N, C-alpha and C positions, 0 to 999 in steps of 0.2 A: 424120403422125408414127407413128401406131399401125400403119400398113401397113408401114413400114420395120422396125419392131421385130419384127413377126411373122416375116418371112422370116429375119431374123438369128437369132431364137430357134429356129426350126425347123432351121436349118443347124447351130446349136450342139448341139441335141438329137440330130440325126443323127450328128454327129461323135462325140459322147459314146457313143451306142449302138454305132457302128462300133468305137470303141476298146474298149468292154466286150466285144464279140464277139471281137475279135482277142486280147484278154487271155485270155478263156475258152478259145479254141482253142489258144493256146500252153500253157496250164495242162493241158489235156486231152492234148496231145501229150507233154508231159514226164511226166505220170502214166502214160501208156501205155508210154513208154520205160522208166520205172522198173519198171513191172510186168513188162515183157518181160525186163529184166535179172535180176530176182529169179527169174522162171520158169526162165531159163537156168541159174542157179545151183542151183535146186532139182532140175533135171533132171540135174545132175552135170557141167555144162560151165562152166569158169571163164571169166571175162570177159577180153576182149582188153584190151591196154594202154590204148588210147584210150578204151575204155568205163570202165575203172577211174578214169581221170583226171577224167571228168565225172560220176562216180557220186555220188548223193546219200547222206546218212547212212544211211537205211534199206537202201539197196543195199549199202553198205559193211559194215553189220552182218550182212546176209545172206551176204556174201562171207566174213566172219570165221567164221560158222557153217559155210559150205562148206569152208573151209580146215581147220577142226578135225575135221570129219567125214571128210576125206580124209587124215588123219594128217599134216597140215602145221601142226603145233602152233606151232612157232616163228614162222611167218608170221602165223598167227592172233593170237598174243599181241602181235606187233609192230603189227599193224593195230589191235587194240583199244587198245593203249597210245597210238597216234597219235590215235585217235578220242576218247580220254578227255579231250583238251584242246580239243575242238571241240563246237560245238552249245550248246544251252540246258541248263538244270539237269536237266530230265527225260530228255533223251537221254544226258547224261553219267552219270546214275544207271543207266540201262539198260546203258551200256557197262561201267561198273565191276561191275555185277551179272554180266554175261556174262563178263567177265574173271575174276572170282572163281570162277564155275562152271568155266571152262576150267582154271584152276589146280587147283581141287579135284578135278576128274576126273583130271588128270594125277597128283596126289598119291595118289588112290585106286588108280590103276593101278600106281603104284610100290609101294604097300603090298601089293597082291595078289601082286606079284613079289618080295616080301620085301626090297625096297630101301628100308629105313626111313631111312637117312641122306639119300637123295635126296628122300624124301617130306616130311621136316620143313620144309625151306625153302619148298617149294611150298604147304604148308598155311599157313605164316606169310604168304606173299604173297597167298593167297586171302583170309585173314582181313583183311589190309590193304585189299584191293579191296572187300570187303563193308563195311568201316568207312567207306571213302570214299564208297560209295554211300549209306550211312546219314547221312553228313554233309550230303549234298546233299538227301536226302529221308528224314527221320527216320521217316516212316511206311511206308517200303517193306518190306512184310511178308516178301517172299521173301528179301531180303537179311538181315533179322533171323533168319529161320529157318536159312538156310544158314550164317550166321556162328555160330549156336549149334551146328550140326552140326560145323563145323570146330573149334570150341572143345572139343567133347566128344571129338573124335578125338585132338587134340593131347596131352592128358595121358596117354591110353592108350598112345600111341606111346612117350613118354618112359619110362613105367613098364615096358612090355613090352621096350623096347630095353635097359634096364638089366637086366631079368630074363634076356633072351636072352644077354647077355654073360656073366652068371653061369652060366647053364645050359650055354652052349657050352664054358665052361672045364671044366664037369663032364662034357661029352660028351652032353648031353641037349638038343638044339635044340627050341625051341617055335615054334609059328606065332602070328602076330598075330591076335587076335580082338577087334575093337572092339565095344563095346556102346553102344547108344543107348537109354537108359531112357526110359520115358514121362515126360510132363510131371508135375511134382510137383503134388499136390493141396493145397488149403488156402492159408493166408496165406503170402506170401513171407518 
């Protein structure tokens, strides 16, 4: 009886080992494919349509960064909005943080071009994205910091925008200059 059990046990162990090797090989292949897609994006080449369809979340995040760096902002924003509804809490936090960064960069570009009316809604959207990231992970320090930056810019815009309207009526246009004072010292 023991002789029959040994060959069956050995066969089961071999089948298990073979299955483990096959799974490891498939994971390695998918890791290499993901790495190659990200390398392609970093080198400045967009993914083909069939590659986009099977891309993992990290690859799609890299593609959103690629799109924003190549001035395809609307496509990057659409992709990040799509990704914000997928994945686990940590990946969604990262998506909302990156979406907030994209919107805040757009707003700052508008401010530098003196397009204050276009910058205000972008700042509001960036603050919303940072808040959503903080809802998912209240300890996400980068989101807290960038939310504070966006909150400090916003009142400046409204104040300067009102002053500019008054000054333009007088014929004296002013430029926008935002300040980011240091962190307060002492008790809150």
